[in-house]
Jmol script that loads the backbone (N, CA, C; Angstrom):
load data "model"
ATOM      1  N   UNK A   1       0.837  -1.172   0.000  1.00  0.00           N
ATOM      2  CA  UNK A   1       0.000   0.000   0.000  1.00  0.00           C
ATOM      3  C   UNK A   1       0.884   1.237   0.000  1.00  0.00           C
ATOM      4  N   UNK A   2       0.450   2.245  -0.732  1.00  0.00           N
ATOM      5  CA  UNK A   2       1.195   3.488  -0.818  1.00  0.00           C
ATOM      6  C   UNK A   2       1.143   4.218   0.516  1.00  0.00           C
ATOM      7  N   UNK A   3       2.271   4.652   1.058  1.00  0.00           N
ATOM      8  CA  UNK A   3       2.332   5.316   2.370  1.00  0.00           C
ATOM      9  C   UNK A   3       2.064   6.813   2.259  1.00  0.00           C
ATOM     10  N   UNK A   4       1.753   7.330   1.076  1.00  0.00           N
ATOM     11  CA  UNK A   4       1.492   8.757   0.910  1.00  0.00           C
ATOM     12  C   UNK A   4       0.000   9.060   0.906  1.00  0.00           C
ATOM     13  N   UNK A   5      -0.795   8.269   1.559  1.00  0.00           N
ATOM     14  CA  UNK A   5      -2.229   8.516   1.613  1.00  0.00           C
ATOM     15  C   UNK A   5      -2.534   9.432   2.799  1.00  0.00           C
ATOM     16  N   UNK A   6      -3.670  10.061   2.770  1.00  0.00           N
ATOM     17  CA  UNK A   6      -4.066  11.032   3.800  1.00  0.00           C
ATOM     18  C   UNK A   6      -4.901  10.363   4.871  1.00  0.00           C
ATOM     19  N   UNK A   7      -4.532  10.625   6.126  1.00  0.00           N
ATOM     20  CA  UNK A   7      -5.327  10.226   7.279  1.00  0.00           C
ATOM     21  C   UNK A   7      -5.408  11.457   8.161  1.00  0.00           C
ATOM     22  N   UNK A   8      -6.598  11.861   8.514  1.00  0.00           N
ATOM     23  CA  UNK A   8      -6.796  13.076   9.290  1.00  0.00           C
ATOM     24  C   UNK A   8      -6.120  12.951  10.657  1.00  0.00           C
ATOM     25  N   UNK A   9      -5.323  13.937  11.035  1.00  0.00           N
ATOM     26  CA  UNK A   9      -4.672  13.983  12.337  1.00  0.00           C
ATOM     27  C   UNK A   9      -3.391  13.174  12.421  1.00  0.00           C
ATOM     28  N   UNK A  10      -2.933  12.583  11.335  1.00  0.00           N
ATOM     29  CA  UNK A  10      -1.693  11.801  11.347  1.00  0.00           C
ATOM     30  C   UNK A  10      -0.679  12.400  10.404  1.00  0.00           C
ATOM     31  N   UNK A  11       0.538  11.982  10.576  1.00  0.00           N
ATOM     32  CA  UNK A  11       1.618  12.403   9.692  1.00  0.00           C
ATOM     33  C   UNK A  11       2.515  11.197   9.417  1.00  0.00           C
ATOM     34  N   UNK A  12       3.394  11.348   8.450  1.00  0.00           N
ATOM     35  CA  UNK A  12       4.359  10.289   8.144  1.00  0.00           C
ATOM     36  C   UNK A  12       5.544  10.410   9.102  1.00  0.00           C
ATOM     37  N   UNK A  13       6.148   9.272   9.393  1.00  0.00           N
ATOM     38  CA  UNK A  13       7.390   9.287  10.161  1.00  0.00           C
ATOM     39  C   UNK A  13       8.313   8.229   9.582  1.00  0.00           C
ATOM     40  N   UNK A  14       9.587   8.383   9.823  1.00  0.00           N
ATOM     41  CA  UNK A  14      10.601   7.431   9.372  1.00  0.00           C
ATOM     42  C   UNK A  14      11.034   6.623  10.585  1.00  0.00           C
ATOM     43  N   UNK A  15      10.950   5.306  10.472  1.00  0.00           N
ATOM     44  CA  UNK A  15      11.352   4.425  11.570  1.00  0.00           C
ATOM     45  C   UNK A  15      12.850   4.599  11.832  1.00  0.00           C
ATOM     46  N   UNK A  16      13.223   4.761  13.102  1.00  0.00           N
ATOM     47  CA  UNK A  16      14.632   4.960  13.467  1.00  0.00           C
ATOM     48  C   UNK A  16      15.453   3.691  13.287  1.00  0.00           C
ATOM     49  N   UNK A  17      14.817   2.549  13.189  1.00  0.00           N
ATOM     50  CA  UNK A  17      15.552   1.297  13.078  1.00  0.00           C
ATOM     51  C   UNK A  17      15.666   0.825  11.624  1.00  0.00           C
ATOM     52  N   UNK A  18      14.551   0.739  10.923  1.00  0.00           N
ATOM     53  CA  UNK A  18      14.588   0.196   9.554  1.00  0.00           C
ATOM     54  C   UNK A  18      14.511   1.269   8.481  1.00  0.00           C
ATOM     55  N   UNK A  19      14.259   2.525   8.844  1.00  0.00           N
ATOM     56  CA  UNK A  19      14.207   3.676   7.942  1.00  0.00           C
ATOM     57  C   UNK A  19      13.069   3.580   6.930  1.00  0.00           C
ATOM     58  N   UNK A  20      12.005   2.857   7.252  1.00  0.00           N
ATOM     59  CA  UNK A  20      10.829   2.816   6.377  1.00  0.00           C
ATOM     60  C   UNK A  20       9.884   3.938   6.769  1.00  0.00           C
ATOM     61  N   UNK A  21       9.145   4.446   5.775  1.00  0.00           N
ATOM     62  CA  UNK A  21       8.163   5.491   6.028  1.00  0.00           C
ATOM     63  C   UNK A  21       6.859   4.833   6.457  1.00  0.00           C
ATOM     64  N   UNK A  22       6.335   5.265   7.601  1.00  0.00           N
ATOM     65  CA  UNK A  22       5.098   4.720   8.155  1.00  0.00           C
ATOM     66  C   UNK A  22       4.220   5.883   8.602  1.00  0.00           C
ATOM     67  N   UNK A  23       3.000   5.586   9.004  1.00  0.00           N
ATOM     68  CA  UNK A  23       2.109   6.584   9.571  1.00  0.00           C
ATOM     69  C   UNK A  23       2.369   6.706  11.075  1.00  0.00           C
ATOM     70  N   UNK A  24       2.063   7.868  11.630  1.00  0.00           N
ATOM     71  CA  UNK A  24       2.377   8.116  13.039  1.00  0.00           C
ATOM     72  C   UNK A  24       1.586   7.219  13.981  1.00  0.00           C
ATOM     73  N   UNK A  25       0.446   6.689  13.543  1.00  0.00           N
ATOM     74  CA  UNK A  25      -0.314   5.792  14.410  1.00  0.00           C
ATOM     75  C   UNK A  25       0.392   4.452  14.598  1.00  0.00           C
ATOM     76  N   UNK A  26       1.327   4.125  13.721  1.00  0.00           N
ATOM     77  CA  UNK A  26       2.078   2.870  13.830  1.00  0.00           C
ATOM     78  C   UNK A  26       3.358   3.026  14.646  1.00  0.00           C
ATOM     79  N   UNK A  27       3.662   4.235  15.080  1.00  0.00           N
ATOM     80  CA  UNK A  27       4.919   4.486  15.804  1.00  0.00           C
ATOM     81  C   UNK A  27       4.797   4.074  17.256  1.00  0.00           C
ATOM     82  N   UNK A  28       5.850   3.487  17.751  1.00  0.00           N
ATOM     83  CA  UNK A  28       5.952   3.146  19.179  1.00  0.00           C
ATOM     84  C   UNK A  28       7.326   3.562  19.655  1.00  0.00           C
ATOM     85  N   UNK A  29       7.403   4.003  20.899  1.00  0.00           N
ATOM     86  CA  UNK A  29       8.700   4.368  21.458  1.00  0.00           C
ATOM     87  C   UNK A  29       9.327   3.137  22.088  1.00  0.00           C
ATOM     88  N   UNK A  30      10.535   2.827  21.668  1.00  0.00           N
ATOM     89  CA  UNK A  30      11.260   1.683  22.212  1.00  0.00           C
ATOM     90  C   UNK A  30      11.970   2.113  23.484  1.00  0.00           C
ATOM     91  N   UNK A  31      12.431   1.154  24.272  1.00  0.00           N
ATOM     92  CA  UNK A  31      13.058   1.414  25.571  1.00  0.00           C
ATOM     93  C   UNK A  31      14.296   2.293  25.462  1.00  0.00           C
ATOM     94  N   UNK A  32      14.958   2.311  24.301  1.00  0.00           N
ATOM     95  CA  UNK A  32      16.171   3.129  24.146  1.00  0.00           C
ATOM     96  C   UNK A  32      15.879   4.522  23.595  1.00  0.00           C
ATOM     97  N   UNK A  33      14.574   4.866  23.477  1.00  0.00           N
ATOM     98  CA  UNK A  33      14.205   6.199  23.034  1.00  0.00           C
ATOM     99  C   UNK A  33      13.950   6.306  21.544  1.00  0.00           C
ATOM    100  N   UNK A  34      14.170   5.262  20.758  1.00  0.00           N
ATOM    101  CA  UNK A  34      13.922   5.302  19.326  1.00  0.00           C
ATOM    102  C   UNK A  34      12.424   5.215  19.062  1.00  0.00           C
ATOM    103  N   UNK A  35      11.966   5.948  18.058  1.00  0.00           N
ATOM    104  CA  UNK A  35      10.588   5.827  17.585  1.00  0.00           C
ATOM    105  C   UNK A  35      10.629   4.835  16.421  1.00  0.00           C
ATOM    106  N   UNK A  36       9.973   3.690  16.615  1.00  0.00           N
ATOM    107  CA  UNK A  36      10.067   2.602  15.642  1.00  0.00           C
ATOM    108  C   UNK A  36       8.670   2.122  15.249  1.00  0.00           C
ATOM    109  N   UNK A  37       8.617   1.359  14.154  1.00  0.00           N
ATOM    110  CA  UNK A  37       7.363   0.747  13.720  1.00  0.00           C
ATOM    111  C   UNK A  37       7.123  -0.524  14.528  1.00  0.00           C
ATOM    112  N   UNK A  38       5.939  -1.103  14.368  1.00  0.00           N
ATOM    113  CA  UNK A  38       5.610  -2.268  15.189  1.00  0.00           C
ATOM    114  C   UNK A  38       6.486  -3.476  14.846  1.00  0.00           C
ATOM    115  N   UNK A  39       7.006  -3.549  13.619  1.00  0.00           N
ATOM    116  CA  UNK A  39       7.887  -4.657  13.253  1.00  0.00           C
ATOM    117  C   UNK A  39       9.255  -4.558  13.935  1.00  0.00           C
ATOM    118  N   UNK A  40       9.703  -3.346  14.208  1.00  0.00           N
ATOM    119  CA  UNK A  40      11.032  -3.150  14.800  1.00  0.00           C
ATOM    120  C   UNK A  40      10.990  -3.019  16.319  1.00  0.00           C
ATOM    121  N   UNK A  41       9.798  -2.925  16.896  1.00  0.00           N
ATOM    122  CA  UNK A  41       9.699  -2.763  18.341  1.00  0.00           C
ATOM    123  C   UNK A  41      10.099  -4.047  19.035  1.00  0.00           C
ATOM    124  N   UNK A  42      10.832  -3.936  20.111  1.00  0.00           N
ATOM    125  CA  UNK A  42      11.223  -5.092  20.916  1.00  0.00           C
ATOM    126  C   UNK A  42      11.237  -4.690  22.378  1.00  0.00           C
ATOM    127  N   UNK A  43      10.857  -5.606  23.265  1.00  0.00           N
ATOM    128  CA  UNK A  43      10.865  -5.259  24.691  1.00  0.00           C
ATOM    129  C   UNK A  43      12.294  -5.188  25.218  1.00  0.00           C
ATOM    130  N   UNK A  44      12.441  -4.544  26.321  1.00  0.00           N
ATOM    131  CA  UNK A  44      13.761  -4.437  26.935  1.00  0.00           C
ATOM    132  C   UNK A  44      14.175  -5.784  27.519  1.00  0.00           C
ATOM    133  N   UNK A  45      15.448  -6.074  27.441  1.00  0.00           N
ATOM    134  CA  UNK A  45      15.994  -7.331  27.947  1.00  0.00           C
ATOM    135  C   UNK A  45      15.784  -7.409  29.466  1.00  0.00           C
ATOM    136  N   UNK A  46      15.144  -8.472  29.965  1.00  0.00           N
ATOM    137  CA  UNK A  46      14.898  -8.575  31.413  1.00  0.00           C
ATOM    138  C   UNK A  46      16.176  -8.589  32.248  1.00  0.00           C
ATOM    139  N   UNK A  47      17.287  -9.010  31.672  1.00  0.00           N
ATOM    140  CA  UNK A  47      18.543  -9.017  32.420  1.00  0.00           C
ATOM    141  C   UNK A  47      19.014  -7.606  32.770  1.00  0.00           C
ATOM    142  N   UNK A  48      18.476  -6.576  32.088  1.00  0.00           N
ATOM    143  CA  UNK A  48      18.838  -5.202  32.426  1.00  0.00           C
ATOM    144  C   UNK A  48      18.323  -4.799  33.799  1.00  0.00           C
ATOM    145  N   UNK A  49      17.319  -5.509  34.306  1.00  0.00           N
ATOM    146  CA  UNK A  49      16.700  -5.139  35.571  1.00  0.00           C
ATOM    147  C   UNK A  49      17.180  -5.985  36.744  1.00  0.00           C
ATOM    148  N   UNK A  50      18.102  -6.887  36.517  1.00  0.00           N
ATOM    149  CA  UNK A  50      18.611  -7.739  37.588  1.00  0.00           C
ATOM    150  C   UNK A  50      19.456  -6.890  38.536  1.00  0.00           C
ATOM    151  N   UNK A  51      19.181  -7.015  39.814  1.00  0.00           N
ATOM    152  CA  UNK A  51      19.951  -6.285  40.812  1.00  0.00           C
ATOM    153  C   UNK A  51      20.712  -7.290  41.659  1.00  0.00           C
ATOM    154  N   UNK A  52      21.914  -6.952  41.965  1.00  0.00           N
ATOM    155  CA  UNK A  52      22.747  -7.860  42.742  1.00  0.00           C
ATOM    156  C   UNK A  52      22.702  -7.480  44.212  1.00  0.00           C
ATOM    157  N   UNK A  53      23.005  -8.450  45.032  1.00  0.00           N
ATOM    158  CA  UNK A  53      23.132  -8.189  46.462  1.00  0.00           C
ATOM    159  C   UNK A  53      24.584  -7.859  46.768  1.00  0.00           C
ATOM    160  N   UNK A  54      24.774  -6.970  47.715  1.00  0.00           N
ATOM    161  CA  UNK A  54      26.131  -6.609  48.101  1.00  0.00           C
ATOM    162  C   UNK A  54      26.675  -7.684  49.031  1.00  0.00           C
ATOM    163  N   UNK A  55      27.879  -8.164  48.729  1.00  0.00           N
ATOM    164  CA  UNK A  55      28.519  -9.149  49.589  1.00  0.00           C
ATOM    165  C   UNK A  55      29.108  -8.455  50.808  1.00  0.00           C
ATOM    166  N   UNK A  56      28.779  -8.967  51.973  1.00  0.00           N
ATOM    167  CA  UNK A  56      29.353  -8.431  53.208  1.00  0.00           C
ATOM    168  C   UNK A  56      30.405  -9.430  53.693  1.00  0.00           C
ATOM    169  N   UNK A  57      31.626  -9.200  53.260  1.00  0.00           N
ATOM    170  CA  UNK A  57      32.717 -10.096  53.596  1.00  0.00           C
ATOM    171  C   UNK A  57      33.414  -9.557  54.839  1.00  0.00           C
ATOM    172  N   UNK A  58      33.305 -10.303  55.931  1.00  0.00           N
ATOM    173  CA  UNK A  58      33.885  -9.891  57.202  1.00  0.00           C
ATOM    174  C   UNK A  58      34.629 -11.089  57.784  1.00  0.00           C
ATOM    175  N   UNK A  59      35.810 -10.845  58.327  1.00  0.00           N
ATOM    176  CA  UNK A  59      36.557 -11.919  58.974  1.00  0.00           C
ATOM    177  C   UNK A  59      36.188 -11.990  60.447  1.00  0.00           C
ATOM    178  N   UNK A  60      36.356 -13.161  61.023  1.00  0.00           N
ATOM    179  CA  UNK A  60      36.073 -13.322  62.444  1.00  0.00           C
ATOM    180  C   UNK A  60      37.075 -12.554  63.302  1.00  0.00           C
ATOM    181  N   UNK A  61      38.321 -12.621  62.918  1.00  0.00           N
ATOM    182  CA  UNK A  61      39.357 -11.895  63.643  1.00  0.00           C
ATOM    183  C   UNK A  61      40.488 -11.607  62.665  1.00  0.00           C
ATOM    184  N   UNK A  62      41.298 -10.621  63.011  1.00  0.00           N
ATOM    185  CA  UNK A  62      42.433 -10.245  62.169  1.00  0.00           C
ATOM    186  C   UNK A  62      43.506  -9.644  63.058  1.00  0.00           C
ATOM    187  N   UNK A  63      44.726  -9.732  62.614  1.00  0.00           N
ATOM    188  CA  UNK A  63      45.805  -9.089  63.359  1.00  0.00           C
ATOM    189  C   UNK A  63      46.744  -8.402  62.388  1.00  0.00           C
ATOM    190  N   UNK A  64      47.480  -7.454  62.918  1.00  0.00           N
ATOM    191  CA  UNK A  64      48.392  -6.672  62.109  1.00  0.00           C
ATOM    192  C   UNK A  64      49.676  -7.450  61.906  1.00  0.00           C
ATOM    193  N   UNK A  65      50.239  -7.366  60.727  1.00  0.00           N
ATOM    194  CA  UNK A  65      51.510  -8.023  60.448  1.00  0.00           C
ATOM    195  C   UNK A  65      52.614  -7.322  61.243  1.00  0.00           C
ATOM    196  N   UNK A  66      53.449  -8.087  61.956  1.00  0.00           N
ATOM    197  CA  UNK A  66      54.505  -7.446  62.748  1.00  0.00           C
ATOM    198  C   UNK A  66      55.569  -6.832  61.836  1.00  0.00           C
ATOM    199  N   UNK A  67      56.285  -5.853  62.364  1.00  0.00           N
ATOM    200  CA  UNK A  67      57.332  -5.245  61.531  1.00  0.00           C
ATOM    201  C   UNK A  67      58.467  -6.240  61.286  1.00  0.00           C
ATOM    202  N   UNK A  68      59.162  -6.049  60.170  1.00  0.00           N
ATOM    203  CA  UNK A  68      60.274  -6.928  59.827  1.00  0.00           C
ATOM    204  C   UNK A  68      61.421  -6.744  60.819  1.00  0.00           C
ATOM    205  N   UNK A  69      62.068  -7.859  61.169  1.00  0.00           N
ATOM    206  CA  UNK A  69      63.216  -7.836  62.067  1.00  0.00           C
ATOM    207  C   UNK A  69      64.443  -8.212  61.251  1.00  0.00           C
ATOM    208  N   UNK A  70      65.437  -7.347  61.252  1.00  0.00           N
ATOM    209  CA  UNK A  70      66.662  -7.603  60.498  1.00  0.00           C
ATOM    210  C   UNK A  70      67.779  -7.982  61.470  1.00  0.00           C
ATOM    211  N   UNK A  71      68.527  -9.008  61.110  1.00  0.00           N
ATOM    212  CA  UNK A  71      69.643  -9.476  61.924  1.00  0.00           C
ATOM    213  C   UNK A  71      70.914  -9.264  61.119  1.00  0.00           C
ATOM    214  N   UNK A  72      71.896  -8.649  61.729  1.00  0.00           N
ATOM    215  CA  UNK A  72      73.165  -8.461  61.022  1.00  0.00           C
ATOM    216  C   UNK A  72      74.099  -9.622  61.382  1.00  0.00           C
ATOM    217  N   UNK A  73      74.658 -10.231  60.359  1.00  0.00           N
ATOM    218  CA  UNK A  73      75.573 -11.359  60.545  1.00  0.00           C
ATOM    219  C   UNK A  73      76.925 -10.951  59.967  1.00  0.00           C
ATOM    220  N   UNK A  74      77.976 -11.020  60.773  1.00  0.00           N
ATOM    221  CA  UNK A  74      79.299 -10.650  60.244  1.00  0.00           C
ATOM    222  C   UNK A  74      79.862 -11.789  59.384  1.00  0.00           C
ATOM    223  N   UNK A  75      80.071 -11.524  58.137  1.00  0.00           N
ATOM    224  CA  UNK A  75      80.668 -12.513  57.235  1.00  0.00           C
ATOM    225  C   UNK A  75      82.117 -12.145  57.004  1.00  0.00           C
ATOM    226  N   UNK A  76      82.952 -13.129  57.012  1.00  0.00           N
ATOM    227  CA  UNK A  76      84.349 -12.912  56.643  1.00  0.00           C
ATOM    228  C   UNK A  76      84.626 -13.765  55.421  1.00  0.00           C
ATOM    229  N   UNK A  77      85.227 -13.153  54.433  1.00  0.00           N
ATOM    230  CA  UNK A  77      85.489 -13.856  53.185  1.00  0.00           C
ATOM    231  C   UNK A  77      86.969 -14.181  53.099  1.00  0.00           C
ATOM    232  N   UNK A  78      87.272 -15.456  53.050  1.00  0.00           N
ATOM    233  CA  UNK A  78      88.652 -15.906  52.841  1.00  0.00           C
ATOM    234  C   UNK A  78      88.643 -16.811  51.621  1.00  0.00           C
ATOM    235  N   UNK A  79      89.179 -16.337  50.529  1.00  0.00           N
ATOM    236  CA  UNK A  79      89.140 -17.152  49.306  1.00  0.00           C
ATOM    237  C   UNK A  79      90.024 -18.386  49.452  1.00  0.00           C
ATOM    238  N   UNK A  80      89.516 -19.503  49.040  1.00  0.00           N
ATOM    239  CA  UNK A  80      90.298 -20.735  49.034  1.00  0.00           C
ATOM    240  C   UNK A  80      91.170 -20.753  47.790  1.00  0.00           C
ATOM    241  N   UNK A  81      92.400 -21.268  47.940  1.00  0.00           N
ATOM    242  CA  UNK A  81      93.235 -21.373  46.736  1.00  0.00           C
ATOM    243  C   UNK A  81      92.668 -22.458  45.830  1.00  0.00           C
ATOM    244  N   UNK A  82      92.851 -22.330  44.518  1.00  0.00           N
ATOM    245  CA  UNK A  82      92.339 -23.372  43.612  1.00  0.00           C
ATOM    246  C   UNK A  82      93.049 -24.687  43.837  1.00  0.00           C
ATOM    247  N   UNK A  83      92.386 -25.799  43.597  1.00  0.00           N
ATOM    248  CA  UNK A  83      93.031 -27.112  43.782  1.00  0.00           C
ATOM    249  C   UNK A  83      94.227 -27.260  42.821  1.00  0.00           C
ATOM    250  N   UNK A  84      95.178 -28.048  43.241  1.00  0.00           N
ATOM    251  CA  UNK A  84      96.376 -28.242  42.438  1.00  0.00           C
ATOM    252  C   UNK A  84      96.072 -28.998  41.162  1.00  0.00           C
ATOM    253  N   UNK A  85      96.629 -28.555  40.070  1.00  0.00           N
ATOM    254  CA  UNK A  85      96.568 -29.271  38.807  1.00  0.00           C
ATOM    255  C   UNK A  85      95.329 -29.018  37.972  1.00  0.00           C
ATOM    256  N   UNK A  86      94.409 -28.237  38.441  1.00  0.00           N
ATOM    257  CA  UNK A  86      93.218 -28.026  37.616  1.00  0.00           C
ATOM    258  C   UNK A  86      93.289 -26.764  36.808  1.00  0.00           C
ATOM    259  N   UNK A  87      94.001 -25.747  37.277  1.00  0.00           N
ATOM    260  CA  UNK A  87      94.111 -24.481  36.545  1.00  0.00           C
ATOM    261  C   UNK A  87      95.564 -24.238  36.190  1.00  0.00           C
ATOM    262  N   UNK A  88      95.947 -24.588  34.999  1.00  0.00           N
ATOM    263  CA  UNK A  88      97.336 -24.373  34.561  1.00  0.00           C
ATOM    264  C   UNK A  88      97.444 -23.169  33.722  1.00  0.00           C
TER     265      UNK A  88
END
end "model"
wireframe off; spacefill off
backbone 0.3
color backbone group
């Protein structure tokens, strides 16, 4: 059917999804704000409305890590002579 026919109180609109020319009585607003025809209209995904619970992770007890303790050890280096006959 030709979309250029006259209907009192209506106007033509272009579908935001498929870009077809339709009458304004066929327009529906989709959840994302687009004005679409009935063929392009789709409901909002139900997973968009899922709400999560906040995890309350608490330990029974905790303690602070103690500071590091450094011990100084006196090292003395005395090089050993190489074994006989291996380094000529």
